Each structure stands twice: as structure tokens, then as C-alpha cells.
C-alpha positions as protocol buffer text, in pm:
chain_id: "A"
residue {
  index: 1
  type: MET
  ca { x: -1995 y: -1956 z: -1944 }
}
residue {
  index: 2
  type: LYS
  ca { x: -1860 y: -2064 z: -1607 }
}
residue {
  index: 3
  type: LYS
  ca { x: -1565 y: -1825 z: -1641 }
}
residue {
  index: 4
  type: THR
  ca { x: -1798 y: -1535 z: -1727 }
}
residue {
  index: 5
  type: LEU
  ca { x: -2028 y: -1613 z: -1434 }
}
residue {
  index: 6
  type: ALA
  ca { x: -1733 y: -1631 z: -1194 }
}
residue {
  index: 7
  type: ALA
  ca { x: -1602 y: -1297 z: -1316 }
}
residue {
  index: 8
  type: VAL
  ca { x: -1942 y: -1130 z: -1278 }
}
residue {
  index: 9
  type: THR
  ca { x: -1979 y: -1277 z: -929 }
}
residue {
  index: 10
  type: ALA
  ca { x: -1634 y: -1151 z: -827 }
}
residue {
  index: 11
  type: ILE
  ca { x: -1712 y: -804 z: -959 }
}
residue {
  index: 12
  type: PHE
  ca { x: -2043 y: -794 z: -772 }
}
residue {
  index: 13
  type: LEU
  ca { x: -1881 y: -905 z: -447 }
}
residue {
  index: 14
  type: CYS
  ca { x: -1608 y: -642 z: -475 }
}
residue {
  index: 15
  type: SER
  ca { x: -1867 y: -374 z: -544 }
}
residue {
  index: 16
  type: SER
  ca { x: -2086 y: -464 z: -246 }
}
residue {
  index: 17
  type: ILE
  ca { x: -1822 y: -358 z: 8 }
}
residue {
  index: 18
  type: PHE
  ca { x: -1896 y: -41 z: 201 }
}
residue {
  index: 19
  type: ALA
  ca { x: -1664 y: 150 z: 435 }
}
residue {
  index: 20
  type: GLN
  ca { x: -1772 y: 201 z: 795 }
}
residue {
  index: 21
  type: GLU
  ca { x: -1584 y: 529 z: 833 }
}
residue {
  index: 22
  type: LYS
  ca { x: -1382 y: 789 z: 644 }
}
residue {
  index: 23
  type: VAL
  ca { x: -1090 y: 928 z: 846 }
}
residue {
  index: 24
  type: TRP
  ca { x: -903 y: 1245 z: 746 }
}
residue {
  index: 25
  type: LEU
  ca { x: -529 y: 1208 z: 806 }
}
residue {
  index: 26
  type: TRP
  ca { x: -446 y: 1562 z: 911 }
}
residue {
  index: 27
  type: PRO
  ca { x: -600 y: 1787 z: 1181 }
}
residue {
  index: 28
  type: LYS
  ca { x: -706 y: 2053 z: 929 }
}
residue {
  index: 29
  type: LYS
  ca { x: -777 y: 1800 z: 652 }
}
residue {
  index: 30
  type: THR
  ca { x: -524 y: 1959 z: 415 }
}
residue {
  index: 31
  type: GLY
  ca { x: -184 y: 1796 z: 448 }
}
residue {
  index: 32
  type: PRO
  ca { x: 119 y: 2000 z: 559 }
}
residue {
  index: 33
  type: GLY
  ca { x: 288 y: 2159 z: 260 }
}
residue {
  index: 34
  type: SER
  ca { x: -29 y: 2151 z: 50 }
}
residue {
  index: 35
  type: GLU
  ca { x: -205 y: 2453 z: 197 }
}
residue {
  index: 36
  type: LYS
  ca { x: -128 y: 2688 z: -93 }
}
residue {
  index: 37
  type: LEU
  ca { x: -213 y: 2452 z: -377 }
}
residue {
  index: 38
  type: LYS
  ca { x: -489 y: 2564 z: -610 }
}
residue {
  index: 39
  type: ILE
  ca { x: -586 y: 2222 z: -739 }
}
residue {
  index: 40
  type: GLU
  ca { x: -911 y: 2032 z: -714 }
}
residue {
  index: 41
  type: GLN
  ca { x: -945 y: 1664 z: -638 }
}
residue {
  index: 42
  type: THR
  ca { x: -1102 y: 1472 z: -926 }
}
residue {
  index: 43
  type: VAL
  ca { x: -1250 y: 1125 z: -945 }
}
residue {
  index: 44
  type: GLU
  ca { x: -1260 y: 943 z: -1279 }
}
residue {
  index: 45
  type: GLU
  ca { x: -1491 y: 641 z: -1296 }
}
residue {
  index: 46
  type: ARG
  ca { x: -1361 y: 376 z: -1535 }
}
residue {
  index: 47
  type: GLY
  ca { x: -1593 y: 99 z: -1420 }
}
residue {
  index: 48
  type: GLY
  ca { x: -1943 y: 16 z: -1522 }
}
residue {
  index: 49
  type: GLY
  ca { x: -2240 y: -196 z: -1427 }
}
residue {
  index: 50
  type: ASN
  ca { x: -2190 y: -352 z: -1085 }
}
residue {
  index: 51
  type: THR
  ca { x: -1830 y: -246 z: -1028 }
}
residue {
  index: 52
  type: HIS
  ca { x: -1638 y: 72 z: -950 }
}
residue {
  index: 53
  type: ASP
  ca { x: -1294 y: 150 z: -1090 }
}
residue {
  index: 54
  type: ARG
  ca { x: -1228 y: 498 z: -959 }
}
residue {
  index: 55
  type: ILE
  ca { x: -908 y: 693 z: -1025 }
}
residue {
  index: 56
  type: ILE
  ca { x: -846 y: 978 z: -780 }
}
residue {
  index: 57
  type: SER
  ca { x: -615 y: 1270 z: -867 }
}
residue {
  index: 58
  type: GLY
  ca { x: -524 y: 1609 z: -723 }
}
residue {
  index: 59
  type: VAL
  ca { x: -536 y: 1500 z: -359 }
}
residue {
  index: 60
  type: THR
  ca { x: -456 y: 1767 z: -99 }
}
residue {
  index: 61
  type: GLN
  ca { x: -678 y: 1631 z: 180 }
}
residue {
  index: 62
  type: PRO
  ca { x: -572 y: 1268 z: 219 }
}
residue {
  index: 63
  type: TYR
  ca { x: -777 y: 1013 z: 409 }
}
residue {
  index: 64
  type: PHE
  ca { x: -836 y: 645 z: 462 }
}
residue {
  index: 65
  type: GLU
  ca { x: -1156 y: 446 z: 472 }
}
residue {
  index: 66
  type: VAL
  ca { x: -1214 y: 174 z: 731 }
}
residue {
  index: 67
  type: TYR
  ca { x: -1344 y: -171 z: 640 }
}
residue {
  index: 68
  type: LYS
  ca { x: -1399 y: -397 z: 939 }
}
residue {
  index: 69
  type: PRO
  ca { x: -1421 y: -779 z: 922 }
}
residue {
  index: 70
  type: SER
  ca { x: -1744 y: -947 z: 832 }
}
residue {
  index: 71
  type: LYS
  ca { x: -1967 y: -1012 z: 1133 }
}
residue {
  index: 72
  type: ASP
  ca { x: -1960 y: -1387 z: 1072 }
}
residue {
  index: 73
  type: SER
  ca { x: -1578 y: -1402 z: 1052 }
}
residue {
  index: 74
  type: GLN
  ca { x: -1330 y: -1446 z: 1334 }
}
residue {
  index: 75
  type: ASN
  ca { x: -1168 y: -1107 z: 1398 }
}
residue {
  index: 76
  type: LYS
  ca { x: -790 y: -1160 z: 1376 }
}
residue {
  index: 77
  type: LYS
  ca { x: -724 y: -824 z: 1550 }
}
residue {
  index: 78
  type: THR
  ca { x: -488 y: -748 z: 1261 }
}
residue {
  index: 79
  type: GLY
  ca { x: -495 y: -438 z: 1039 }
}
residue {
  index: 80
  type: ILE
  ca { x: -381 y: -388 z: 680 }
}
residue {
  index: 81
  type: LEU
  ca { x: -313 y: -36 z: 548 }
}
residue {
  index: 82
  type: ILE
  ca { x: -373 y: -76 z: 174 }
}
residue {
  index: 83
  type: ILE
  ca { x: -190 y: 170 z: -52 }
}
residue {
  index: 84
  type: PRO
  ca { x: -309 y: 164 z: -416 }
}
residue {
  index: 85
  type: GLY
  ca { x: -77 y: 239 z: -704 }
}
residue {
  index: 86
  type: GLY
  ca { x: -100 y: 494 z: -984 }
}
residue {
  index: 87
  type: SER
  ca { x: 253 y: 583 z: -1104 }
}
residue {
  index: 88
  type: TYR
  ca { x: 286 y: 847 z: -828 }
}
residue {
  index: 89
  type: GLN
  ca { x: 39 y: 1067 z: -1015 }
}
residue {
  index: 90
  type: ARG
  ca { x: -302 y: 925 z: -919 }
}
residue {
  index: 91
  type: VAL
  ca { x: -461 y: 671 z: -682 }
}
residue {
  index: 92
  type: VAL
  ca { x: -612 y: 359 z: -839 }
}
residue {
  index: 93
  type: TYR
  ca { x: -858 y: 339 z: -554 }
}
residue {
  index: 94
  type: ASP
  ca { x: -1080 y: 44 z: -636 }
}
residue {
  index: 95
  type: LYS
  ca { x: -869 y: -187 z: -854 }
}
residue {
  index: 96
  type: GLU
  ca { x: -575 y: -185 z: -611 }
}
residue {
  index: 97
  type: GLY
  ca { x: -762 y: -94 z: -296 }
}
residue {
  index: 98
  type: VAL
  ca { x: -1131 y: -161 z: -235 }
}
residue {
  index: 99
  type: HIS
  ca { x: -1137 y: -472 z: -456 }
}
residue {
  index: 100
  type: TYR
  ca { x: -889 y: -637 z: -218 }
}
residue {
  index: 101
  type: VAL
  ca { x: -1101 y: -579 z: 90 }
}
residue {
  index: 102
  type: LYS
  ca { x: -1374 y: -844 z: 85 }
}
residue {
  index: 103
  type: ALA
  ca { x: -1148 y: -1150 z: 99 }
}
residue {
  index: 104
  type: TYR
  ca { x: -942 y: -1002 z: 383 }
}
residue {
  index: 105
  type: ASN
  ca { x: -1256 y: -898 z: 573 }
}
residue {
  index: 106
  type: ASP
  ca { x: -1403 y: -1246 z: 530 }
}
residue {
  index: 107
  type: ALA
  ca { x: -1079 y: -1389 z: 669 }
}
residue {
  index: 108
  type: GLY
  ca { x: -1104 y: -1163 z: 976 }
}
residue {
  index: 109
  type: TYR
  ca { x: -870 y: -880 z: 879 }
}
residue {
  index: 110
  type: THR
  ca { x: -948 y: -508 z: 916 }
}
residue {
  index: 111
  type: CYS
  ca { x: -856 y: -299 z: 610 }
}
residue {
  index: 112
  type: PHE
  ca { x: -775 y: 71 z: 579 }
}
residue {
  index: 113
  type: VAL
  ca { x: -765 y: 192 z: 217 }
}
residue {
  index: 114
  type: LEU
  ca { x: -550 y: 503 z: 176 }
}
residue {
  index: 115
  type: VAL
  ca { x: -609 y: 799 z: -56 }
}
residue {
  index: 116
  type: TYR
  ca { x: -278 y: 987 z: -51 }
}
residue {
  index: 117
  type: ARG
  ca { x: -109 y: 1289 z: -202 }
}
residue {
  index: 118
  type: THR
  ca { x: 111 y: 1230 z: -505 }
}
residue {
  index: 119
  type: PRO
  ca { x: 437 y: 1409 z: -591 }
}
residue {
  index: 120
  type: ASN
  ca { x: 341 y: 1505 z: -946 }
}
residue {
  index: 121
  type: ASP
  ca { x: 143 y: 1791 z: -789 }
}
residue {
  index: 122
  type: PRO
  ca { x: 351 y: 2086 z: -659 }
}
residue {
  index: 123
  type: HIS
  ca { x: 329 y: 2020 z: -286 }
}
residue {
  index: 124
  type: LYS
  ca { x: 607 y: 2157 z: -69 }
}
residue {
  index: 125
  type: ASP
  ca { x: 864 y: 1876 z: -22 }
}
residue {
  index: 126
  type: ASN
  ca { x: 662 y: 1687 z: -281 }
}
residue {
  index: 127
  type: SER
  ca { x: 904 y: 1390 z: -297 }
}
residue {
  index: 128
  type: THR
  ca { x: 804 y: 1291 z: 58 }
}
residue {
  index: 129
  type: VAL
  ca { x: 430 y: 1373 z: 68 }
}
residue {
  index: 130
  type: SER
  ca { x: 325 y: 1016 z: -11 }
}
residue {
  index: 131
  type: LEU
  ca { x: 554 y: 878 z: 258 }
}
residue {
  index: 132
  type: ALA
  ca { x: 430 y: 1143 z: 503 }
}
residue {
  index: 133
  type: ASP
  ca { x: 71 y: 1038 z: 440 }
}
residue {
  index: 134
  type: ALA
  ca { x: 160 y: 670 z: 487 }
}
residue {
  index: 135
  type: GLN
  ca { x: 344 y: 741 z: 815 }
}
residue {
  index: 136
  type: ARG
  ca { x: 58 y: 955 z: 940 }
}
residue {
  index: 137
  type: ALA
  ca { x: -198 y: 687 z: 851 }
}
residue {
  index: 138
  type: MET
  ca { x: -5 y: 429 z: 1053 }
}
residue {
  index: 139
  type: ARG
  ca { x: 6 y: 662 z: 1354 }
}
residue {
  index: 140
  type: VAL
  ca { x: -360 y: 761 z: 1335 }
}
residue {
  index: 141
  type: ILE
  ca { x: -467 y: 397 z: 1308 }
}
residue {
  index: 142
  type: ARG
  ca { x: -245 y: 293 z: 1600 }
}
residue {
  index: 143
  type: SER
  ca { x: -375 y: 580 z: 1812 }
}
residue {
  index: 144
  type: ARG
  ca { x: -728 y: 445 z: 1755 }
}
residue {
  index: 145
  type: ALA
  ca { x: -641 y: 76 z: 1752 }
}
residue {
  index: 146
  type: GLN
  ca { x: -881 y: -19 z: 2031 }
}
residue {
  index: 147
  type: GLU
  ca { x: -1164 y: 164 z: 1856 }
}
residue {
  index: 148
  type: PHE
  ca { x: -1087 y: -13 z: 1529 }
}
residue {
  index: 149
  type: GLY
  ca { x: -1065 y: -351 z: 1703 }
}
residue {
  index: 150
  type: ILE
  ca { x: -703 y: -430 z: 1619 }
}
residue {
  index: 151
  type: ASN
  ca { x: -381 y: -499 z: 1805 }
}
residue {
  index: 152
  type: PRO
  ca { x: -153 y: -199 z: 1734 }
}
residue {
  index: 153
  type: ASP
  ca { x: 142 y: -439 z: 1712 }
}
residue {
  index: 154
  type: LYS
  ca { x: -32 y: -623 z: 1427 }
}
residue {
  index: 155
  type: LEU
  ca { x: -77 y: -336 z: 1184 }
}
residue {
  index: 156
  type: GLY
  ca { x: 97 y: -386 z: 851 }
}
residue {
  index: 157
  type: VAL
  ca { x: 102 y: -236 z: 504 }
}
residue {
  index: 158
  type: MET
  ca { x: 10 y: -355 z: 157 }
}
residue {
  index: 159
  type: GLY
  ca { x: 94 y: -173 z: -164 }
}
residue {
  index: 160
  type: SER
  ca { x: 59 y: -230 z: -538 }
}
residue {
  index: 161
  type: SER
  ca { x: 277 y: -93 z: -818 }
}
residue {
  index: 162
  type: ALA
  ca { x: 384 y: 262 z: -716 }
}
residue {
  index: 163
  type: GLY
  ca { x: 183 y: 205 z: -398 }
}
residue {
  index: 164
  type: GLY
  ca { x: 423 y: -83 z: -341 }
}
residue {
  index: 165
  type: HIS
  ca { x: 706 y: 169 z: -349 }
}
residue {
  index: 166
  type: VAL
  ca { x: 526 y: 383 z: -91 }
}
residue {
  index: 167
  type: ALA
  ca { x: 476 y: 73 z: 126 }
}
residue {
  index: 168
  type: GLY
  ca { x: 834 y: -45 z: 78 }
}
residue {
  index: 169
  type: SER
  ca { x: 964 y: 302 z: 163 }
}
residue {
  index: 170
  type: LEU
  ca { x: 747 y: 308 z: 476 }
}
residue {
  index: 171
  type: ALA
  ca { x: 894 y: -30 z: 575 }
}
residue {
  index: 172
  type: GLU
  ca { x: 1242 y: 129 z: 575 }
}
residue {
  index: 173
  type: ARG
  ca { x: 1182 y: 497 z: 647 }
}
residue {
  index: 174
  type: TYR
  ca { x: 923 y: 475 z: 923 }
}
residue {
  index: 175
  type: ASN
  ca { x: 1146 y: 687 z: 1150 }
}
residue {
  index: 176
  type: ASP
  ca { x: 1227 y: 960 z: 895 }
}
residue {
  index: 177
  type: GLU
  ca { x: 1080 y: 1290 z: 1014 }
}
residue {
  index: 178
  type: VAL
  ca { x: 913 y: 1394 z: 689 }
}
residue {
  index: 179
  type: TYR
  ca { x: 655 y: 1611 z: 865 }
}
residue {
  index: 180
  type: LYS
  ca { x: 628 y: 1802 z: 1192 }
}
residue {
  index: 181
  type: MET
  ca { x: 452 y: 1641 z: 1487 }
}
residue {
  index: 182
  type: GLN
  ca { x: 83 y: 1737 z: 1471 }
}
residue {
  index: 183
  type: ASP
  ca { x: -119 y: 1609 z: 1767 }
}
residue {
  index: 184
  type: LYS
  ca { x: -169 y: 1320 z: 2008 }
}
residue {
  index: 185
  type: ALA
  ca { x: -196 y: 1074 z: 1721 }
}
residue {
  index: 186
  type: ASP
  ca { x: 172 y: 1145 z: 1649 }
}
residue {
  index: 187
  type: LYS
  ca { x: 290 y: 1197 z: 2007 }
}
residue {
  index: 188
  type: LEU
  ca { x: 322 y: 941 z: 2285 }
}
residue {
  index: 189
  type: ALA
  ca { x: 297 y: 1028 z: 2655 }
}
residue {
  index: 190
  type: ASP
  ca { x: 675 y: 1057 z: 2683 }
}
residue {
  index: 191
  type: GLY
  ca { x: 687 y: 1304 z: 2393 }
}
residue {
  index: 192
  type: SER
  ca { x: 828 y: 1058 z: 2140 }
}
residue {
  index: 193
  type: TRP
  ca { x: 674 y: 975 z: 1804 }
}
residue {
  index: 194
  type: THR
  ca { x: 402 y: 713 z: 1774 }
}
residue {
  index: 195
  type: ASN
  ca { x: 545 y: 409 z: 1600 }
}
residue {
  index: 196
  type: ALA
  ca { x: 492 y: 415 z: 1222 }
}
residue {
  index: 197
  type: LYS
  ca { x: 674 y: 87 z: 1147 }
}
residue {
  index: 198
  type: PRO
  ca { x: 459 y: -176 z: 978 }
}
residue {
  index: 199
  type: ALA
  ca { x: 447 y: -516 z: 1146 }
}
residue {
  index: 200
  type: PHE
  ca { x: 456 y: -672 z: 799 }
}
residue {
  index: 201
  type: GLN
  ca { x: 458 y: -571 z: 434 }
}
residue {
  index: 202
  type: MET
  ca { x: 273 y: -718 z: 137 }
}
residue {
  index: 203
  type: LEU
  ca { x: 384 y: -588 z: -203 }
}
residue {
  index: 204
  type: MET
  ca { x: 206 y: -656 z: -532 }
}
residue {
  index: 205
  type: TYR
  ca { x: 411 y: -610 z: -853 }
}
residue {
  index: 206
  type: PRO
  ca { x: 586 y: -316 z: -678 }
}
residue {
  index: 207
  type: VAL
  ca { x: 810 y: -45 z: -809 }
}
residue {
  index: 208
  type: ILE
  ca { x: 1121 y: -97 z: -593 }
}
residue {
  index: 209
  type: THR
  ca { x: 1421 y: 68 z: -750 }
}
residue {
  index: 210
  type: MET
  ca { x: 1473 y: 426 z: -868 }
}
residue {
  index: 211
  type: GLN
  ca { x: 1784 y: 348 z: -1070 }
}
residue {
  index: 212
  type: ASP
  ca { x: 1796 y: 470 z: -1432 }
}
residue {
  index: 213
  type: GLY
  ca { x: 1705 y: 203 z: -1683 }
}
residue {
  index: 214
  type: LEU
  ca { x: 1583 y: -36 z: -1414 }
}
residue {
  index: 215
  type: THR
  ca { x: 1281 y: 140 z: -1267 }
}
residue {
  index: 216
  type: HIS
  ca { x: 940 y: 239 z: -1397 }
}
residue {
  index: 217
  type: SER
  ca { x: 1036 y: 568 z: -1560 }
}
residue {
  index: 218
  type: GLY
  ca { x: 701 y: 740 z: -1502 }
}
residue {
  index: 219
  type: SER
  ca { x: 710 y: 671 z: -1129 }
}
residue {
  index: 220
  type: GLN
  ca { x: 1073 y: 786 z: -1110 }
}
residue {
  index: 221
  type: LYS
  ca { x: 998 y: 1112 z: -1291 }
}
residue {
  index: 222
  type: ASN
  ca { x: 691 y: 1188 z: -1079 }
}
residue {
  index: 223
  type: LEU
  ca { x: 868 y: 1111 z: -752 }
}
residue {
  index: 224
  type: LEU
  ca { x: 1214 y: 1258 z: -810 }
}
residue {
  index: 225
  type: GLY
  ca { x: 1180 y: 1487 z: -1110 }
}
residue {
  index: 226
  type: GLU
  ca { x: 1411 y: 1492 z: -1409 }
}
residue {
  index: 227
  type: SER
  ca { x: 1726 y: 1619 z: -1239 }
}
residue {
  index: 228
  type: ALA
  ca { x: 1761 y: 1389 z: -938 }
}
residue {
  index: 229
  type: THR
  ca { x: 2113 y: 1318 z: -816 }
}
residue {
  index: 230
  type: GLN
  ca { x: 2246 y: 965 z: -787 }
}
residue {
  index: 231
  type: ALA
  ca { x: 2233 y: 1001 z: -410 }
}
residue {
  index: 232
  type: GLN
  ca { x: 1861 y: 1083 z: -430 }
}
residue {
  index: 233
  type: LYS
  ca { x: 1798 y: 784 z: -655 }
}
residue {
  index: 234
  type: ASP
  ca { x: 1989 y: 557 z: -417 }
}
residue {
  index: 235
  type: ALA
  ca { x: 1799 y: 689 z: -114 }
}
residue {
  index: 236
  type: ALA
  ca { x: 1468 y: 617 z: -291 }
}
residue {
  index: 237
  type: SER
  ca { x: 1567 y: 267 z: -405 }
}
residue {
  index: 238
  type: CYS
  ca { x: 1420 y: 20 z: -155 }
}
residue {
  index: 239
  type: GLU
  ca { x: 1659 y: -261 z: -246 }
}
residue {
  index: 240
  type: LYS
  ca { x: 1958 y: -44 z: -148 }
}
residue {
  index: 241
  type: ASN
  ca { x: 1826 y: 41 z: 199 }
}
residue {
  index: 242
  type: VAL
  ca { x: 1727 y: -297 z: 341 }
}
residue {
  index: 243
  type: SER
  ca { x: 1834 y: -387 z: 695 }
}
residue {
  index: 244
  type: LYS
  ca { x: 1758 y: -658 z: 948 }
}
residue {
  index: 245
  type: ASP
  ca { x: 1492 y: -422 z: 1087 }
}
residue {
  index: 246
  type: ASN
  ca { x: 1272 y: -442 z: 777 }
}
residue {
  index: 247
  type: PRO
  ca { x: 936 y: -605 z: 857 }
}
residue {
  index: 248
  type: ILE
  ca { x: 861 y: -955 z: 730 }
}
residue {
  index: 249
  type: ALA
  ca { x: 749 y: -954 z: 369 }
}
residue {
  index: 250
  type: TRP
  ca { x: 511 y: -1124 z: 127 }
}
residue {
  index: 251
  type: LEU
  ca { x: 589 y: -1039 z: -234 }
}
residue {
  index: 252
  type: CYS
  ca { x: 398 y: -1114 z: -554 }
}
residue {
  index: 253
  type: CYS
  ca { x: 434 y: -1044 z: -927 }
}
residue {
  index: 254
  type: ALA
  ca { x: 397 y: -1193 z: -1275 }
}
residue {
  index: 255
  type: ILE
  ca { x: 717 y: -1265 z: -1464 }
}
residue {
  index: 256
  type: ASN
  ca { x: 567 y: -1119 z: -1784 }
}
residue {
  index: 257
  type: ASP
  ca { x: 523 y: -774 z: -1626 }
}
residue {
  index: 258
  type: LYS
  ca { x: 627 y: -532 z: -1902 }
}
residue {
  index: 259
  type: SER
  ca { x: 581 y: -215 z: -1695 }
}
residue {
  index: 260
  type: VAL
  ca { x: 779 y: -291 z: -1379 }
}
residue {
  index: 261
  type: ASN
  ca { x: 1048 y: -549 z: -1457 }
}
residue {
  index: 262
  type: PRO
  ca { x: 1052 y: -813 z: -1180 }
}
residue {
  index: 263
  type: GLU
  ca { x: 1418 y: -893 z: -1249 }
}
residue {
  index: 264
  type: THR
  ca { x: 1525 y: -538 z: -1161 }
}
residue {
  index: 265
  type: ASN
  ca { x: 1266 y: -461 z: -893 }
}
residue {
  index: 266
  type: ILE
  ca { x: 1097 y: -727 z: -680 }
}
residue {
  index: 267
  type: ILE
  ca { x: 1359 y: -1002 z: -721 }
}
residue {
  index: 268
  type: PRO
  ca { x: 1658 y: -787 z: -610 }
}
residue {
  index: 269
  type: TYR
  ca { x: 1445 y: -668 z: -317 }
}
residue {
  index: 270
  type: TRP
  ca { x: 1365 y: -1027 z: -219 }
}
residue {
  index: 271
  type: THR
  ca { x: 1735 y: -1111 z: -242 }
}
residue {
  index: 272
  type: ALA
  ca { x: 1833 y: -813 z: -24 }
}
residue {
  index: 273
  type: LEU
  ca { x: 1573 y: -903 z: 239 }
}
residue {
  index: 274
  type: ARG
  ca { x: 1693 y: -1263 z: 253 }
}
residue {
  index: 275
  type: LYS
  ca { x: 2056 y: -1153 z: 288 }
}
residue {
  index: 276
  type: ALA
  ca { x: 1952 y: -927 z: 577 }
}
residue {
  index: 277
  type: GLY
  ca { x: 1783 y: -1219 z: 752 }
}
residue {
  index: 278
  type: VAL
  ca { x: 1427 y: -1091 z: 705 }
}
residue {
  index: 279
  type: ARG
  ca { x: 1160 y: -1360 z: 665 }
}
residue {
  index: 280
  type: THR
  ca { x: 1042 y: -1318 z: 307 }
}
residue {
  index: 281
  type: GLU
  ca { x: 811 y: -1507 z: 73 }
}
residue {
  index: 282
  type: LEU
  ca { x: 809 y: -1442 z: -302 }
}
residue {
  index: 283
  type: HIS
  ca { x: 550 y: -1563 z: -553 }
}
residue {
  index: 284
  type: VAL
  ca { x: 634 y: -1518 z: -922 }
}
residue {
  index: 285
  type: PHE
  ca { x: 344 y: -1619 z: -1145 }
}
residue {
  index: 286
  type: PRO
  ca { x: 395 y: -1709 z: -1513 }
}
residue {
  index: 287
  type: ALA
  ca { x: 125 y: -1473 z: -1646 }
}
residue {
  index: 288
  type: SER
  ca { x: -100 y: -1176 z: -1567 }
}
residue {
  index: 289
  type: GLY
  ca { x: 132 y: -887 z: -1659 }
}
residue {
  index: 290
  type: HIS
  ca { x: 125 y: -568 z: -1455 }
}
residue {
  index: 291
  type: GLY
  ca { x: -158 y: -423 z: -1250 }
}
residue {
  index: 292
  type: PHE
  ca { x: -371 y: -736 z: -1250 }
}
residue {
  index: 293
  type: GLY
  ca { x: -527 y: -689 z: -906 }
}
residue {
  index: 294
  type: ILE
  ca { x: -823 y: -922 z: -857 }
}
residue {
  index: 295
  type: MET
  ca { x: -1001 y: -901 z: -1192 }
}
residue {
  index: 296
  type: GLY
  ca { x: -698 y: -919 z: -1421 }
}
residue {
  index: 297
  type: ALA
  ca { x: -531 y: -1222 z: -1267 }
}
residue {
  index: 298
  type: SER
  ca { x: -507 y: -1529 z: -1488 }
}
residue {
  index: 299
  type: GLY
  ca { x: -403 y: -1890 z: -1441 }
}
residue {
  index: 300
  type: THR
  ca { x: -248 y: -1970 z: -1105 }
}
residue {
  index: 301
  type: ALA
  ca { x: -219 y: -1597 z: -1026 }
}
residue {
  index: 302
  type: LYS
  ca { x: -593 y: -1606 z: -949 }
}
residue {
  index: 303
  type: LYS
  ca { x: -496 y: -1770 z: -619 }
}
residue {
  index: 304
  type: TRP
  ca { x: -268 y: -1487 z: -504 }
}
residue {
  index: 305
  type: GLN
  ca { x: -505 y: -1346 z: -243 }
}
residue {
  index: 306
  type: ALA
  ca { x: -581 y: -1686 z: -89 }
}
residue {
  index: 307
  type: ILE
  ca { x: -205 y: -1745 z: -68 }
}
residue {
  index: 308
  type: SER
  ca { x: -153 y: -1408 z: 100 }
}
residue {
  index: 309
  type: ILE
  ca { x: -424 y: -1486 z: 356 }
}
residue {
  index: 310
  type: GLU
  ca { x: -260 y: -1817 z: 439 }
}
residue {
  index: 311
  type: TRP
  ca { x: 67 y: -1629 z: 491 }
}
residue {
  index: 312
  type: LEU
  ca { x: -104 y: -1375 z: 719 }
}
residue {
  index: 313
  type: ASP
  ca { x: -270 y: -1653 z: 918 }
}
residue {
  index: 314
  type: THR
  ca { x: 62 y: -1832 z: 958 }
}
residue {
  index: 315
  type: TYR
  ca { x: 311 y: -1555 z: 1027 }
}
residue {
  index: 316
  type: VAL
  ca { x: 110 y: -1253 z: 1147 }
}
residue {
  index: 317
  type: SER
  ca { x: -229 y: -1302 z: 1311 }
}
residue {
  index: 318
  type: THR
  ca { x: -148 y: -1621 z: 1504 }
}
residue {
  index: 319
  type: PRO
  ca { x: 217 y: -1686 z: 1422 }
}
residue {
  index: 320
  type: ASN
  ca { x: 302 y: -2051 z: 1473 }
}
residue {
  index: 321
  type: VAL
  ca { x: 610 y: -2086 z: 1257 }
}
residue {
  index: 322
  type: LYS
  ca { x: 949 y: -1965 z: 1381 }
}
């Protein structure tokens, strides 16, 4: 009975979160390279009762929604761009996005939940549209940092599953010019690009590698197609492109994940980050499988968000550990 009541309470709390603003990423709403697509965005509702579980597909006009800290919390002046997963073919908006927001808001963190284009749709340069949307979101948020109440130097990224691959790619490819400069959100006074590098990264059961037999095959196919070269697979494998410049990382998974093998994804990434001298924290829980988010976590994995907040408080918002 207690377990059921707790679950219902958690669902209600997640469902009572409302965004303060919806921000289109691109000046004309439609992202560059998507102008000629004849597809319609769809929203599938898988939830019921007091909770949403929306799946968004066919995105050509990406955006993020802004969730500011609770009025009775201490604003940490820190922003989290949250990138939901969905196998690079859809956006699991609530389960791996909105459901995360309340705890971070209550802890004083501002959240930006991203709805992004996915490469399974025939966008021009479709293998980089998700990364382009993530870069653009970082730049738009930084250009409006004062308005959003955050320090632009304390804007990081969080991603789950395939969204973890988008976030991990952003953490390494923040300088890649995957779209043409658009407006003042992209352009600094000296003509250079606005910084798109995350100050930190938080990855939940992420797809990391794009190597055959090691990756999540659906994400690999949607991102790279069926005839990708080895060079393309290497370039898209986060563990192969780590450097000392990667942002600090908080990583989390369940060892019984049958969809994205931790031993070939998150653990090699953690190892590569450590070897590069990047401060990294890894939590491997004994159970919960893949895609557990808030509602599907079991056992000690139920504490993952509290652990992540403690990490943010320690190393990001008011860093006191060297």
C-alpha cells in the first residue's frame, strides 16, 4: 500500500509541473535543412490518469520549454538542458524530460527540456540535425541567460538513452560547425560563435558507442544509416573522441540494461574520461534495466536523482571540492 501511494504521489508531482515559456530554436521555427520536408509532427500520449507520457515524432520545428526553480527554493543560477531519448527516431518527452524537472527545480536548478529533430526523418545532413539542435539550444539559452536567471558559465546538459548520445556528442563536438550562423544568439560581438560547450554533462543509461555489435543497433541505424563507413562510426562513438576538454561528468545506469549494454557503452566512456583527466562519477545500479527514468527505478536506483543533485551542489553550482 505504501509503495502504491508513493508511486501515485510521484506521478502526481511530475504531472503538476508547467513550463513558463516555449522557445523556438530557429529564427523561422523550421530548422535549417528541414524546410522541404512534408512531414507532420505527431504526439502520442501513452500516459493516463494524473500523468503524461508523450512521445513526439516528426519534428521539423524544434524548441525547448523553460522550467524555472520553485519560488521557495534557493536559485542556484545553474541551467540544465535536458535531452530525452527515443532511439534517434522520436522524443520521449515526459518520461526522460519533464518528469525529471520537479526535483531539480525544488533544488534550485533551472531546466530546459528539448524537443529536437531526429535523423530517421529525411532532413538535409540528417546525421547532424540532433547535434545542431543541441548546439543551437545551448547558444539561445546562453544569449538569454540573464533573462532566464542563470549564469551562462553554469549551463550543462543531461541526456538519457539516445538523448545521452546527443548530450555526449555535444560535450565533444560543441565547436563543430554543423549549421550556418543564424543571428545574434549564435554570434558574439567579435563575430565569433557563442559558446555551445556544456559546463557539465549528466548521462542516464546513454548510448555511447556506434561500433557494430556494441551499440544499440536501432540508434546506430537511425543516426548513420545502413552503409556507414568505419570512419563515420568512429567519429560518432563518444568513447573514441574524449579529450581533457570534455566537461565534468555524472554517469548512471543499471547493470541489467538489456538494450544498451553498460559494459560496451557507459563503462568504456567512464574509463576514457578518467584517462583523460576529466572529473567523472559513475553509478551502476544492480537493477532497473533500461529507460527507467523516475517511475521505473527500483531498489537503490530510486535514489539516482537525489545523488545527481548532491553532485551538482558539490561540483557545479557552488563547487567546493577540487
